C-alpha positions in Angstrom: 15.2 -0.2 -9.1 12.3 -2.7 -9.0 9.1 -1.3 -10.6 6.0 -3.5 -10.6 2.3 -3.6 -10.3 0.3 -6.1 -8.2 -3.3 -7.3 -8.5 -5.4 -9.7 -6.5 -7.0 -12.6 -8.5 -10.7 -13.3 -7.6 -10.1 -17.1 -8.0 -7.7 -19.7 -9.3 -9.6 -20.3 -12.5 -8.8 -16.7 -13.5 -5.1 -17.5 -13.4 -5.5 -19.9 -16.4 -7.7 -17.4 -18.2 -5.0 -14.7 -17.9 -2.5 -17.1 -19.5 -4.9 -17.6 -22.4 -5.7 -13.9 -22.7 -5.3 -12.7 -26.3 -3.1 -9.7 -25.3 -0.9 -11.8 -23.1 -0.4 -14.4 -25.9 0.4 -11.7 -28.4 2.9 -10.0 -26.1 4.6 -13.3 -25.2 5.4 -13.9 -28.9 4.9 -17.7 -28.5 7.0 -18.1 -25.3 5.7 -20.8 -23.0 5.0 -20.0 -19.4 7.0 -21.9 -16.7 5.9 -22.7 -13.2 8.6 -22.6 -10.5 8.1 -23.5 -6.8 9.3 -20.8 -4.5 9.9 -20.5 -0.7 10.9 -17.2 0.9 12.0 -16.5 4.4 12.0 -12.8 5.5 14.3 -11.8 8.4 14.5 -9.0 10.9 15.9 -8.4 14.4 13.8 -9.0 17.5 13.3 -5.2 17.7 12.4 -4.8 14.1 15.4 -2.7 13.3 15.3 -3.4 9.5 11.6 -2.6 9.4 12.2 0.7 11.2 14.6 1.7 8.4 12.3 0.5 5.7 14.6 -2.4 4.7 13.4 -5.8 3.6 15.8 -8.8 3.7 14.9 -12.2 2.5 16.3 -15.5 1.2 14.2 -17.1 -1.5 14.6 -20.5 -3.3 13.4 -20.7 -6.8 13.4 -24.3 -7.9 17.1 -25.3 -7.7 18.5 -21.8 -7.2 18.5 -19.4 -4.3 19.0 -15.7 -3.8 19.4 -13.3 -0.9 17.5 -10.1 -1.6 17.7 -6.6 0.0 15.0 -4.0 -0.8 14.8 -0.5 0.6 13.3 2.9 0.0 10.9 3.5 -2.8 7.1 4.2 -2.8 3.7 2.7 -3.6 1.2 4.7 -5.7 -1.9 2.8 -6.5 -0.7 -0.6 -7.8 2.8 0.7 -8.8 5.5 -0.4 -6.4 9.0 1.1 -6.7 11.9 0.0 -4.5 15.7 -0.3 -4.8 16.6 -4.0 -5.0 19.7 -6.1 -5.0 19.7 -9.9 -5.5 22.8 -12.0 -4.7 22.9 -15.7 -5.6 23.7 -18.2 -2.8 24.0 -22.0 -2.7 20.7 -23.7 -2.5 21.8 -25.6 0.7 21.9 -22.2 2.4 18.3 -21.2 1.5 17.1 -21.8 5.1 20.1 -19.9 6.7 19.9 -16.4 8.0 21.6 -14.1 5.4 25.1 -12.7 6.0 25.2 -8.9 5.7 28.7 -9.3 4.4 27.2 -10.3 1.0 26.1 -6.7 0.5 29.4 -5.2 1.7 30.1 -3.5 -1.7 26.5 -2.3 -2.3 24.7 0.9 -1.3 22.8 -0.9 1.5 25.9 -2.7 2.9 26.8 -0.2 5.6 23.2 0.0 7.0 22.8 -3.8 7.0 26.2 -4.4 8.7 25.4 -1.8 11.4 22.0 -3.4 12.2 23.1 -7.1 12.1 26.3 -6.4 14.1 24.2 -5.1 16.9 21.4 -7.7 16.8 21.0 -11.2 15.3 18.5 -11.8 12.5 15.6 -14.1 13.0 12.9 -15.4 10.6 9.7 -13.4 10.6 7.6 -14.5 7.7 7.7 -17.5 5.4 6.0 -17.7 2.0 5.4 -20.8 -0.1 4.0 -20.4 -3.5 4.1 -21.6 -7.1 5.0 -18.8 -9.6 3.8 -19.2 -13.2 5.8 -16.7 -15.3 6.6 -15.6 -18.8 8.4 -12.7 -20.4 6.3 -10.2 -22.4 7.1 -7.5 -25.0 4.8 -4.6 -24.7 5.2 -1.1 -26.3 9.0 -1.8 -26.7 9.3 -2.8 -23.0 10.3 -6.1 -21.6 7.8 -7.1 -18.8 7.7 -10.2 -16.7 4.2 -11.6 -16.0 4.1 -13.6 -12.7 1.0 -15.4 -11.4 1.5 -16.5 -7.8 -0.6 -19.0 -5.7 0.3 -20.3 -2.3 0.3 -19.0 1.3 2.0 -16.6 3.7 3.0 -18.3 7.0 3.6 -16.7 10.4 3.5 -18.0 14.0 0.2 -16.1 14.4 -1.6 -17.4 11.4 -1.6 -17.8 7.6 -3.2 -16.1 4.6 -3.5 -17.1 0.9 -1.5 -15.7 -2.0 -3.4 -15.4 -5.2 -2.1 -12.5 -7.3 -0.7 -11.2 -10.6 2.5 -9.2 -10.8 3.9 -7.3 -13.8 7.5 -6.2 -13.4 9.4 -3.9 -15.8 12.7 -5.4 -16.9 13.8 -3.1 -19.7 12.6 -0.5 -22.1 11.8 3.2 -22.4 8.7 3.4 -20.2 8.6 1.7 -16.8 4.9 2.7 -16.4 4.0 0.4 -19.3 3.4 -2.2 -16.6 0.5 -0.1 -15.4 -0.9 0.3 -18.9 -0.8 -3.4 -19.5 -2.1 -4.1 -16.0 -5.1 -1.9 -16.5 -6.1 -3.8 -19.6 -5.7 -7.2 -18.1 -7.3 -6.3 -14.7 -10.4 -4.8 -16.3 -10.9 -7.8 -18.5 -10.5 -10.3 -15.7 -11.9 -8.5 -12.7 -8.7 -8.0 -10.8 -8.3 -5.7 -7.8 -5.3 -3.4 -7.1 -3.0 -4.8 -4.5 -1.1 -1.9 -2.9 0.5 -4.1 -0.2 3.5 -6.4 -0.6 3.4 -10.1 0.5 5.7 -9.2 3.3 3.6 -6.3 4.5 0.6 -8.7 4.7 2.7 -11.1 6.7 3.7 -8.4 9.1 0.0 -7.6 9.6 -0.6 -11.2 10.6 2.0 -10.6 13.3 0.3 -7.4 14.4 3.2 -5.3 13.0 3.7 -2.7 10.3 6.5 -0.7 8.7 5.3 2.3 10.7 5.8 0.6 14.1 8.4 2.2 16.2 
C-alpha cells in the first residue's frame, strides 16, 4: 500500500528552502539529499481499458535503474493518496519498452492485467521527465521519504510543469504521520494541497479522466 501526501510548490526557490527547513534537517538526522533524474512512461490501451478499471501502469527509469509499476484501487482524501502498488525491476535498456503483463503474473493484479493486455496492445499515453531530490526522514517513529520534483508532464496535446513535494510513508506505526509533517512544512512554506496525481494531470491534458467510460 502506497500512502503519501502531495503539495504544489509556489516556485523553485521554495524547494531549496524546504531542504534547509529546520524540521526537515532535524528529521533527516544528517542524511544528505540526493537528486535523481527520472523519466516515466504511462501506458494504456487505445480504449482506455486500464483507466476504466482504475489501474495505472508505468515504466520509470531512475538514474541507472528502471522499474515497471502497477497501481490500483485506493482513494484520495485531501492531500493523502492511498493506492495498492507493486514495483518490479527491469533492465534499464527496456525502460522505453511497453511493459509485459507477465511480470505481474504472481501478483494480485496479474489476472486483470493479462486479461486487458491479451485483448488490446498497450500504447504510451503520458511521459514525465523530472529531477527528484529526495531524502529519508524519521518523524514520530515513522520512516518517511521526502521527494521534491521539478520537471514536466508531456503529452501529444501539450505539456504542463511539475513542481511539487511528496511525503511517502515507508515504515512505522502511523501512516498519517506524513500528513502531520506535511501540514507543518506546507504552512511554513506556503504550499498548496495537490489532490491529483501526475498521471491524472497528464490525462487532463489529453481531455481524459479516470471517470471516462
